[in-house]
N, C-alpha and C positions, 0 to 999 in steps of 0.2 A: 747616080743610082745604078746605071748600067755598068759603069766601070767597077763599082763595088761588087755588083753581082758577078761580073766576069772573074774578078780576083777570088771571090769566095768559091765559085764553082770550080776554078782551077785548083785551088787548095784542096777542095773535097775530092776532085778527080785524082790529083796526085797522091793523096793519102789512100784513096781506094786502090789506085794502081799499085802503090807500094804493098798494101795488104794482099792484093790478089797475086802480085809477083812473088812475094814471100811464100804464100801458101802453095803456089804452083812449084816453086823451087823446092820447098820442103817435101811436097808430094813426089816430085821427080827423084829426089834423094832417097826417099823411102822406097820407091819402086825399084831403083837401081840396087839398093841394099837388099831388098827382098829377092830380086832376081839372082844376085850373087849367092845369097843364102840358100835358096832352093836348088840352085845348080850344085852347090856343095853338098846339100842333103841327098840329091840323087847319086852323087859320087859315093857318099858314105854308105848309102843303102846297097848299091850294086857291087862296090869293090871292097870297101873297108869292112863291112859287116861280117862277111864270112871269115875273114882273118881274125877279127876280134873274137868271134864265137869260138874259134879254135884255141885262143889263148885263155879262155875262161877257166879251163881245167889246169890250174896251178901255174899259169903264166908260162906256157911251153916255150922253150928256147927257140925251137925251129919256127914256130908261129911268130914269136916276137921278132926274129930276124926278118921274116917275110914282111911283117908290118913295117919295120924300119926301112926296108928297101922300097916298099910300096909308097910310104909317105915321105920319102926323102925330098926335102924342099928343092934340092938341085934338079930333081926330075920334073918338077912342075914349072920351072922357070923362075925368074927373079922376083915375081910378085909374091909368092909364098915364102915367108922367112922362117916360120916355125909352126909346129903343131903340137897338140897334147890330146891324150885320151884320158877322160876322167871316169872314175868309179862313182858309185852312188853315195859314197861317204865323203866326197870332196877330196879323194886321193887321186894322184896322178899315176895312171897305170903305165902309159907310154908317153914319150916326149922326144922331140928332136934334140933336146938337151938332156943327156943321160943323167946329169946331176939332179934333175927335177923328179925323176921317177921315184915313186914311193912317198913323196911329200904330200901333206894334207893341208888344205886351206879351207877357210870358211867359204861356203858356196855363195856366189853373188847372184844377182837377179837373172843375168843371162844364163848361167849354169842351171839355175832352178827352172827357168823357162824351157830349156832343152830337155831336162828330165821330165817335164810335163808333156813332152811330145811335140813342141813347136820349135822352129828354127829362130834363133836370135842373132841379129846382125847389128853391129854398132861400130863407130869410130872411137877408139879408146885412147886416152892420154897416157896409158901405162903407169898409172899411179897406185895400183893395188900391189900387195906383196907378191902375188904369183907372177907379176910382170917383170921381175928382176932380170930374168934371162933374156927378155926381148928388148929391153931399153937400149942396148947398144945399136940396134938396127935403125931406129928412127925415133922421132919425138912422139909420133902417134901412128897407129896401125889400124887396119880394118880387122875387127875381131868377129869371128863367126862361130857360133855354137850350133851344132846340129846333132840330133839324137841318132844313135846307131841301134838298129833293130835286128832281131833275129829274122832270118829270111823266111821261115815258115810261120812262126807264132806271132811275129810283130812285136814281141816284147822288147822294151828298151834295155839294152845291156850295158851301154856306155854312152858317153858324150864326146864327140870329136870336136876339137877346137882348132881353127886355123887362124894364123896371123898373116895378113896380106899387106903389101905396101899400097899406099893410097894415092900415089902420084898419078897413075893412069885413071884411077877412079875419080880423082879430083879433076882431072882434065875433062873427063866425060861430064861430070857435074857442072863444070864451068861452062862448057859449051851449051848444055841444056839450060843453064840459068840465063846465059846471054840470049838464047833463042826465045825463052819464055818472057824475059823482060822486054825484048824487042817487040814481041807480039802485043804485050800489054801496053807498051808505049804507043804503038800504032793505033790500037783500039781506043786508048784514051784521047789521042790527038783527033781521031775521027769523031768521037763523041763530043769533044770540046768544040770542034769546028761546027758540027751540026747544032749544038746547043747555042753557040754564039749567033749563028744564022737565025735560028728560031727566035731568040731573044730580041734581036734587032728588028725583025719583022713585027714581033709583038709590040715592041716599043713604038714603032711607027704607028701601028694601029691604035695603041693607047693614047698617043699624042693627038691623033686625029679625033678620036672619041672624046678626049679631054676638051679639045676646042669646041666640039659640038655640044658637049655637056655644059661648058661655060656659057655658050650662047643660050641654051635652054634655061639655065639658072638665071641669067640676066632677064630673059623674057618672063620667067616666073616672078622675079623681083618687081618688074614693071607692073605685072598683073596684080601682085600683092599691094603695091603702092596705090594702084587704081582702086582696088577693093577697099583699102583703108580710107581713101578719099571719099568714095561713094558711101561707105559706112558712116563717116562723119556727116556727110550731107544728109543721109537718112536720119541720123540721130538728131541733127539740127531741125529737120522737118518735123520729126516727132515731137521735139520740144516745142516748136512753134504751134503744132496742132494741139498739144496739151494746153499750152498757154491760151490759145484762142478759145478752146473749149471752156476753160475756166472763166474767161471773160464773158462768154455767153451765159454761163451759169450765174455769174454775178448779176448780169443784167436781168435774168429771169427772177432771181431772188429779190432784187430791188423792185421789179415790177409787181411781184406778188405781195411784197410787204407794203408798198406805197399805194397799190391799187385796191385789190379785193379786201385786204385786211382793213384798210381805212373805211371802205364802204360798209363792210359787215359791222365794224365798230359803230359807225354812225347809225346803222339800222337798229342795233341793240338799244341805242339811246332814244330812238323815235317810235319804234313799233309799240302799239298798245292795243292788241287784239283781245277783246273780252274772252275770258275763259281759256285761252291758249297762250297767253303771254309768257307764262312761266316756262312752258314747254319750248316755245319759240326761242326764248332767251337762252335756255340751256343748250339747245341745238346750235344756235349761232355762236355761243361761247366755245363749244367744242370744235366747231368749224374754224373759228378764229385761231384757236390754239393749234389745230392741225396745220393750218396754213403757215402759221409762224414757225412751227417745227420744220415744215418743208423748206421754208425760206432759210432757216438756220442751217439745215443740212446742205442746201445747195450753195451757200455762200462759203467760199474758201477763206480761211483765216490767213493772216499774213505769216508766211512761212520762210520768207527770204533770208532772214537773219538767224534761223534756227539750225541747230545741228540735227543729225538724223535721230539721235536719242530724244531730242526735244520735240521733234515732229511726232514721234511715236507717243510720247507723253501727252502732247497736245490732243491727238486724236482720242486717246483714252479718256482724258479729262472732259472733252466735249461730250463723249458718250455717257460718262457717269453723270454729268450734270443734266442730261436730257432724260435718262432712264432711271436714275437712282441706284443703278447696279454698280457693284465693285468689280474692277478688272484687275487681275494679277498680271504684273509686268516683270519680265526678266530680260535684261539686255547686257551685252558684253562686247568690247572691242569694236564698237561701231565707229565709222569714219566721221569726221566733223565737216569737211568741205565736200559737199555733194551738189549735184546739179539741181536746178529748180524742178526739172521734170521728175527726178528721183524723189524729191520731197513730196511733190503733188501725188505721184503714183502710190507711194507707200501710205500717205495720209488717206487717199481715197479707198485703197484696198482695206486698210484698217477700219475705216468708217463703214464700208459696206459689209464687211465680215462681222463686225460687232453688232450692226443693226440686224443682220440675218440671225445671229445667235439670239438676240433679244426677241425678235418677232416670231421666229419659226422654231428655234431650238429649245424654248422654254428654260433657258439657262440664264440666270442672273449673275454668274460667276465665271465668265470666260477667262482664258489664260492666253497671254501674248508673250512669245519668246522671240528675241531678235539677237543675232550674232553675225560675226564677219570673220572669214579666214582669208588666206592669201588670194583666193580666186573670186569668191562671191559673197554677197550679202544674203542672209537667210532670215525669213520672217515666217512665224508659225502662229496661227490663231486656232485655238481648240476650245470646244464646248462639250458639255456632257448631256446634251438634249437627246431627243428621240432618234436623231439621225437624219441625214439629208434626204432620204427616200420617203419620210413620213411628213406629208404636208396636208393641211386640212382642206384647202379649197383650190380650185383651178386658178383663181386669181392669184392666190399665194404662190402657186407653182410658177406661173408666168412671171411674176415679179422677181422671184428668186432666180429663175433662169436668166432674165434680163440683167440682174445685178451681177451674177457670176460671169456672164459674157462680157460685160463692161470691164470687170476686174481683170479677166484673162487678157482682153485686148490691151489694156493699159500695160500689163506686165510684159506682154510680147513686144510691144513697141520699145521696151527697154532691153530687148534681146534676152529676156528672162523666161522662166517657166512658172506655171501655177498648177498645183495638183490639189484635188479635193479627195480626201480619204475618210474612211470610217474610223472613228476613234475606238479605243478599247477601254472599257467594255461597251460603251455606248457614246453616241455623240458624233461630231464631225470635226475634222482637222483640215485646215487650209494651209498649204505649204507653198511659200513663194521663194524663188531663187533668182537673183539678178546678178549678172557678172559685175565685178568691181569696175571694169572698164566702162560700163554704162552708168555707173553711179558716181564715180569720182569726177571732180571738176577737170576741165580740159587742161588747165595749166599743170596739173599733176601728171597727166598723161604725157605732156611735153617733156617734163623732167625725167 
C-alpha cells in the first residue's frame, strides 16, 4: 500500500512539476518578448516617430533617406535583419528591402494589435506572403510590431516592424528554462522527501493503532460471546420459570377441581333447608360453575406439538367456548417451530387479553392479528369497548392491573415489549412484539 502511494504521489508530483515548469518557462518567454517589444517601442517613440512624421507629407525624399539611414540594420548589429513601416491600409511605406515599398498585404493580428496602440511580439515561422523578403535570413525570426505616435498628439501614424535573429534570444530562454526547471525539480524532490517521511511515520502509527484495535475487537468479541452465553442462560432460566409456574397452576387447578368443586357438589345433593333450599342451590350452582371456570382457565392445555398459529387458534377457541363470543382472527407468515416458553407466553397473553375484553370492555367481538417479519413476531388484540380507563369498581381495576402486569412480565422475559393503547374511535389495543431470536427453537439459531 505504501509503495503504491509513493508511486502515485511521485507521478502526481512529476506531472505537477511539468505543468509548473512549462508555465514558468512560458511566462519567462512572454516576459522576455514583452521586454524586447517595449524597448523597441521606446526607440520608435523617441527616434523613429519624428522622422516618420516628416515623411507624412508626400513621402519626402530627404526624410525617407534619413529614415533609411536611421533604420539601417547594419547600424543595429547582426540581430536586426530587416524592418518595415506600415500604413493604416496595410501598405508598406518604408522597408529595408526597397522592392517591398508600396506593396499592400492583408493585415494580420500583430499589425492590427499595433494599430490599436499595443506592442505585439512573436516568433514567426515566416509563412505569410509579406515574409518573402525575410526568408533568406533564417527559418524563424523574432517579429516586433510597435506603434509610431506623433510626439505631441500621441496619434498613431504608422507601425514599425522589426525582424530580429532569435539565437541570442533562444540562448537566454534556454538558460531561464534550465534555471526554472532546476528550481521546480529541487522543490518537487523536497516535497516528495517530506511526503515520504510523513507517510512512513503515519504508517507506523497506523500499524500500531491497528494492532491495538485488533486487540480491542478481540476483547469485544469475547464480551459478545459471553453476553450470548449469559443471554442463553437467562432464556433457559426464563423457560424453566415459565414451566414451573405452569406446573404450579396445574396443581392449583387440580386442587380446585378435585377439592372445593367436589365438596360443593356433594353439598348440593344433601342440603335441605326449608324455605331457602332453592336459593341455596342456585348459589351453590353458580359457585360451582365459577370454580370450574377458574380451574379451566388455570389449566394449561397441551401446547407442545402445536404450531404458533395453532396456539393462537387454541386460545381463541377456549375463549369462545367459555364466553359464547366470536373472535376474529387474522394471521400470516407465523413460524412453526417455536419454543415452549413462546407458546405458553402467547397463549397466556391471548387468554388474559380476551378475558379482559369480555369482562371489562363490554365487547363480544374482539379482533386478534398475528404476523411475523424478518426480526420479530407481532400480536395485536383489539376491542371496541369503553376503553381501558373506564372500569366500574376498585376490584375490577386491581384485577385488571394484576393481569396486565403478569402479561407484561411474561413478554419481557422473552426480551419483548407490550404496549397498551387506546383504539380509534373507542376501545383498547394491546400490541406485543417479541424478537424472533426469542421465539424460534434453539436448533434454528444454531443453523
